[in-house]
C-alpha positions, 0 to 999 in steps of 0.5 A: 607826248611825242617829241617833234624833230626839226630838220632842214636842208642844212642837215641834208648838206651835212650828209653830202659833206660826209659822203664827200669826205671819202675819195674814189679809192675808198668807195670802189663800188655801189655797195660801199657807197650805200653803206657810206650813205647809210652811215652819214644818214645815221650820223646826221639824223640818227644821232639826234634822235632821242630814243631807240624807237625813233632810231629803229624807225629810221633803220626800217625806213632806210632798209625800205629806201635801199630796196625801193630806190637803189634796187638792192637787198639791204641785208646783202649789202650789210651782211658783215654786220649780221651778229645773230646769224639770221641773215638780216641786219635789222637791229640797232646793235647790228647797225652800230657796227657800221663805222667810217673814219680816218683813224686807221691811217698811221699816226702823223700821216698826211693822208688820212682817208675816210674809209669803212672800218670793218676790223674792230680789233684793228680799230681798237689797236689804232685808237690805243696807239693814237692815245699813246702818241698823244700821251707822249707829246702832251704835258698832261697825259690822259689815262683813258679806257677805250671801250666800244662806246668811247671809240664810237664817240671818238669816231663821231667827234673826229668826223665832225671836226673834219668837216668845214665849220663842224661843231657839236654840243657834247652833253654829259656829267662832269668827268665823263670824258667830253674834253678828253675825247675831243682832244684825242679825236682832234 
């Protein structure tokens, strides 16, 4: 039995809102804009898909749309995500490396640009610094291990909270860190 997804124009508007989180300085050229658009498509639509087969279908269609509509080579635009050295970005593990967020700014900074994150070690360090700062200010410090999936979820939650009227239903077993991740992302 194949699951049926229901999407509407509100979902399309969420893609546009996500793109609008970035300013002119964070999107200097068309390639970055296409990466931002792809990222927002994956956050709005891809995160709601239930299996990798459907996510792969989305990736394959995005590759084709970038070629047909934008007239660009998807693999050239996303070459920094190529993990296996075949000069193609065609797997879900590779596209997982596409990240945008506002977490790279210094803690407490009033200007937090929503920008592409290409340096994973620097991202890890920024997230650990944010956790340390949270623990210094909180009555209840959190002892969290920030592995790759946790950081990806923190970026997703942060993106949702940054949008007007942003909301999410976090699903997981008790003790999986839903509340802690939300506190840190806020």
